[in-house]
C-alpha positions as CSV (number, residue, x, y, z in Angstrom):
1,M,-13.0,11.8,7.3
2,N,-13.7,10.0,4.2
3,Y,-11.5,7.2,3.1
4,E,-13.2,4.9,0.6
5,G,-11.9,6.4,-2.2
6,M,-8.7,4.6,-2.0
7,Q,-10.1,1.1,-1.8
8,D,-8.7,-0.4,-4.8
9,D,-6.0,2.3,-5.1
10,F,-2.5,0.9,-6.0
11,V,0.2,2.5,-4.9
12,R,4.0,1.8,-6.9
13,I,7.0,1.4,-4.5
14,D,11.1,2.1,-5.8
15,I,12.7,-0.6,-3.4
16,A,16.2,-0.3,-3.3
17,G,17.6,-3.7,-5.0
18,P,16.9,-5.8,-7.5
19,V,13.2,-4.6,-9.7
20,S,10.2,-6.6,-10.9
21,K,10.3,-6.9,-14.6
22,A,6.3,-7.4,-14.3
23,G,5.9,-4.2,-12.9
24,N,8.3,-1.8,-14.8
25,G,10.8,-1.6,-11.9
26,Y,8.9,-0.7,-9.7
27,D,7.1,-2.8,-7.3
28,W,3.5,-2.7,-7.3
29,V,0.6,-3.2,-4.2
30,R,-3.1,-2.5,-4.0
31,I,-4.8,-0.8,-1.3
32,E,-6.8,-3.5,0.4
33,Q,-9.2,-1.0,2.8
34,I,-8.8,1.5,5.6
35,T,-9.8,1.7,8.5
36,E,-9.2,5.0,10.6
37,L,-8.3,4.4,14.6
38,S,-8.8,5.6,17.8
39,G,-12.7,7.3,17.6
40,G,-11.0,9.7,14.7
41,T,-7.6,11.2,16.5
42,G,-5.2,11.4,13.7
43,A,-4.4,8.0,12.6
44,V,-5.4,5.3,9.9
45,A,-4.3,1.8,9.1
46,I,-3.6,0.5,5.7
47,R,-4.3,-3.3,4.7
48,L,-2.1,-3.5,1.6
49,R,-2.0,-6.6,-0.7
50,P,1.3,-6.8,-3.4
51,A,-0.8,-6.5,-7.7
52,A,-0.2,-7.2,-10.8
53,N,1.5,-4.1,-12.6
54,P,-1.8,-2.0,-13.3
55,C,0.2,0.0,-16.0
56,A,0.7,-3.9,-17.7
57,S,-2.1,-6.9,-19.6
58,S,-0.2,-8.9,-17.7
59,D,-1.8,-10.1,-14.4
60,H,1.6,-11.0,-12.5
61,I,2.2,-10.3,-9.4
62,A,5.0,-7.7,-9.9
63,H,6.0,-7.4,-6.5
64,F,9.1,-9.8,-4.3
65,Y,6.4,-10.9,-1.7
66,V,3.0,-13.2,-2.8
67,A,-0.5,-12.5,-3.6
68,A,-2.4,-14.3,-0.5
69,A,0.6,-11.6,1.9
70,T,-0.3,-8.1,2.9
71,S,0.9,-5.1,5.0
72,T,-0.7,-2.3,7.5
73,F,1.3,0.7,7.8
74,I,-0.1,2.5,9.8
75,V,-0.1,6.2,9.9
76,E,-0.5,8.7,13.2
77,W,-0.5,13.0,12.7
78,E,-0.5,14.5,16.2
79,K,0.4,19.2,14.9
80,A,2.8,18.8,12.4
81,V,4.1,15.5,13.3
82,V,4.0,12.7,11.3
83,Y,4.5,8.9,12.4
84,A,4.6,5.8,10.2
85,R,4.6,2.4,10.3
86,I,4.2,-0.3,8.6
87,Y,3.7,-4.0,9.5
């Protein structure tokens, strides 16, 4: 599968707890890299980086992590079961 079109897209996260004023109540991350794992057997790694709210004019990071942090989601699927982990 081709994931190139998803890189640099933004993801809005609704986390329980104090809201991000810069994110209008949400935390924001940018998809930095998507890597297919295991030779196409149904697993991808998605690296995300905290980002500013793309709907606002401010460049202030709208996330509880700093801009230098990253999170990696591993998403695997097998038939009708999807597994997701975050690192």
